[in-house]
C-alpha positions in Angstrom: -21.1 2.3 -21.6 -19.2 3.3 -18.5 -18.5 -0.4 -17.6 -17.4 -1.1 -21.2 -14.9 1.8 -21.1 -13.4 0.7 -17.8 -13.1 -2.9 -19.0 -11.4 -1.8 -22.1 -9.0 0.5 -20.3 -8.0 -2.3 -17.9 -7.6 -4.8 -20.7 -5.4 -2.4 -22.7 -3.3 -1.6 -19.7 -2.7 -5.3 -19.0 -1.9 -6.0 -22.7 0.6 -3.1 -23.3 2.2 -2.4 -20.0 3.3 -5.8 -18.8 7.1 -5.3 -18.6 7.3 -1.9 -17.0 7.7 -2.9 -13.4 11.0 -4.7 -14.1 12.7 -1.4 -14.9 12.4 -0.2 -11.3 13.4 -3.6 -9.9 16.4 -4.0 -12.1 17.8 -0.7 -10.8 18.0 -2.3 -7.3 19.3 -5.7 -8.2 21.4 -7.6 -10.8 20.5 -7.2 -14.5 17.8 -9.6 -15.6 17.9 -8.7 -19.3 15.2 -6.1 -19.1 15.2 -3.8 -22.2 16.7 -0.4 -21.5 13.4 1.2 -22.7 11.6 -0.5 -19.8 14.3 0.7 -17.4 13.7 4.3 -18.4 9.9 3.9 -18.5 9.1 2.5 -15.1 10.7 5.4 -13.3 9.0 6.3 -10.0 7.8 3.2 -8.1 7.5 4.4 -4.4 9.8 3.0 -1.7 6.9 2.4 0.6 3.4 1.0 0.0 1.2 3.9 -1.1 -2.0 4.5 0.8 -5.3 3.9 -1.2 -8.8 3.1 -0.2 -11.3 0.8 -2.0 -14.5 -0.9 -1.0 -14.0 -4.3 0.7 -16.2 -7.3 0.1 -18.9 -6.0 2.5 -19.0 -2.7 0.6 -17.2 -0.6 3.2 -14.3 1.7 2.4 -11.0 0.2 3.6 -7.4 1.4 3.3 -4.6 -0.9 2.2 -2.9 0.2 5.4 -5.6 -1.4 7.5 -3.2 -4.2 8.4 -0.4 -2.5 10.4 2.7 -4.3 11.5 2.3 -7.0 8.8 4.4 -7.8 5.8 2.0 -7.1 3.0 1.4 -9.3 -0.1 -0.8 -7.1 -2.3 -2.0 -9.0 -5.4 -3.6 -7.0 -8.2 -5.9 -9.1 -10.3 -9.1 -9.4 -12.3 -11.6 -12.2 -12.9 -11.0 -12.2 -16.6 -7.3 -12.8 -16.2 -6.4 -16.5 -16.5 -3.0 -16.3 -14.8 -4.6 -14.3 -11.9 -7.1 -17.2 -11.4 -4.4 -19.8 -11.5 -2.3 -18.2 -8.8 -5.2 -17.7 -6.3 -4.8 -21.2 -4.7 -1.2 -20.4 -4.0 -2.1 -17.1 -2.4 -4.6 -18.9 -0.2 -1.9 -21.3 0.8 0.5 -18.5 1.6 -2.0 -16.8 3.8 -2.8 -20.1 5.6 0.8 -21.2 6.1 2.5 -17.8 6.7 -0.1 -15.6 8.3 1.2 -16.5 11.7 4.6 -15.3 10.6 3.2 -11.8 10.0 2.4 -12.0 6.3 -0.9 -10.7 5.0 -2.3 -11.3 1.6 -4.8 -8.8 0.2 -6.3 -9.1 -3.2 -7.0 -5.9 -5.1 -9.5 -6.7 -7.9 -9.5 -4.1 -10.7 -12.8 -5.4 -12.0 -16.6 -5.2 -11.8 -17.8 -5.6 -8.2 -20.5 -8.1 -8.9 -18.2 -10.3 -10.9 -15.5 -10.3 -8.2 -18.0 -11.2 -5.4 -19.5 -14.0 -7.4 -16.1 -15.4 -8.4 -14.7 -15.1 -4.8 -17.6 -17.0 -3.4 -17.4 -19.6 -6.1 -13.8 -20.5 -5.5 -13.6 -19.7 -1.8 -11.2 -16.8 -1.6 -10.6 -16.4 2.1 -8.2 -13.6 2.3 -9.3 -9.9 2.3 -10.4 -8.3 -1.0 -10.5 -4.7 -2.1 -12.5 -4.0 -5.2 -12.6 -1.1 -7.6 -13.1 -0.1 -11.3 -11.9 3.4 -12.0 -10.6 3.7 -8.4 -8.9 0.4 -8.9 -7.0 1.8 -11.8 -6.1 4.8 -9.6 -4.7 2.4 -7.1 -2.5 0.9 -9.8 -1.4 4.4 -10.7 -0.4 5.1 -7.1 2.6 2.9 -7.8 4.0 5.5 -10.3 3.1 3.6 -13.4 0.4 4.3 -16.0 0.1 0.7 -17.4 0.8 -2.7 -16.0 0.0 -6.3 -16.8 -2.1 -8.5 -14.5 -1.4 -10.1 -12.2 1.2 -8.2 -10.3 2.0 -8.6 -6.7 3.6 -6.1 -4.3 5.7 -7.5 -1.4 6.6 -5.3 1.6 8.4 -5.8 4.8 6.8 -5.2 8.2 7.5 -1.5 8.0 5.6 -1.2 4.7 8.8 -0.8 2.6 8.5 -2.3 -0.9 10.9 -5.2 -1.2 9.9 -6.4 -4.6 7.1 -6.2 -7.2 6.5 -9.5 -9.0 4.9 -9.3 -12.5 3.0 -12.3 -13.8 1.7 -15.5 -12.2 3.5 -16.2 -9.0 4.8 -19.8 -8.4 5.5 -21.5 -5.1 9.3 -21.6 -5.7 9.3 -17.8 -6.4 7.2 -17.1 -3.3 9.6 -19.1 -1.2 12.6 -16.9 -2.4 10.7 -13.7 -1.8 9.3 -14.5 1.6 12.6 -15.8 2.9 14.3 -12.5 2.0 11.5 -10.5 3.7 11.9 -12.5 6.9 15.6 -11.6 6.9 14.7 -7.9 6.5 12.2 -8.1 9.3 14.8 -9.7 11.6 17.3 -6.9 10.7 19.6 -9.3 8.9 19.3 -7.7 5.5 18.6 -4.2 4.3 15.9 -3.7 1.8 18.4 -3.1 -1.0 20.3 -6.3 0.0 17.0 -8.2 0.0 16.2 -6.9 -3.5 19.5 -8.3 -4.7 18.9 -11.6 -2.9 15.4 -11.9 -4.5 16.8 -11.1 -8.0 19.5 -13.7 -7.6 17.1 -16.3 -6.2 14.5 -15.8 -8.9 17.2 -16.1 -11.5 18.1 -19.5 -10.0 14.5 -20.6 -9.9 14.1 -19.6 -13.6 17.2 -21.6 -14.5 16.0 -24.7 -12.6 12.6 -24.6 -14.1 13.4 -23.2 -17.5 
């Protein structure tokens, strides 16, 4: 019964909350056509990556801040989420190609532990995973929102400051825009606010090119 409740709670959150993140992001960059209701609802996304601890693949507690001095790519997902599954090969590629540049992908699975472990082994997820059910939902809530669609991915600079939150399946062109802006922040060439604007403009161009 407990597992059924958690599954239902996560599924409902994914279904009804999908657009809320864009409200926070639109406040920092050009307008992207986000409904004003979403702007008002998103509210209080933190400026820096909040600390939370979940069990890792080995069953040991691990903080999301266990990777200091890295630009974090924190991907919230679930095994039952089709877009989440589709973007995993790209996340693996990002870690493989950009890990030496200081980027670190961490998957946060808000799902049943046994399902996550089995799926990760089946498809060969080779970046770190943190796993939780109720505590996974609490990790989502640490971002100041009570409902969100999956997948969503948090991108930080090397100081842990949140540069952007990407809602939905991440594509390679989108990731290139985001990572390029974060590199400029890490080199001191852009402020975080400027990077958010750069990302918003770049993602709009990608949308127009692939629309």
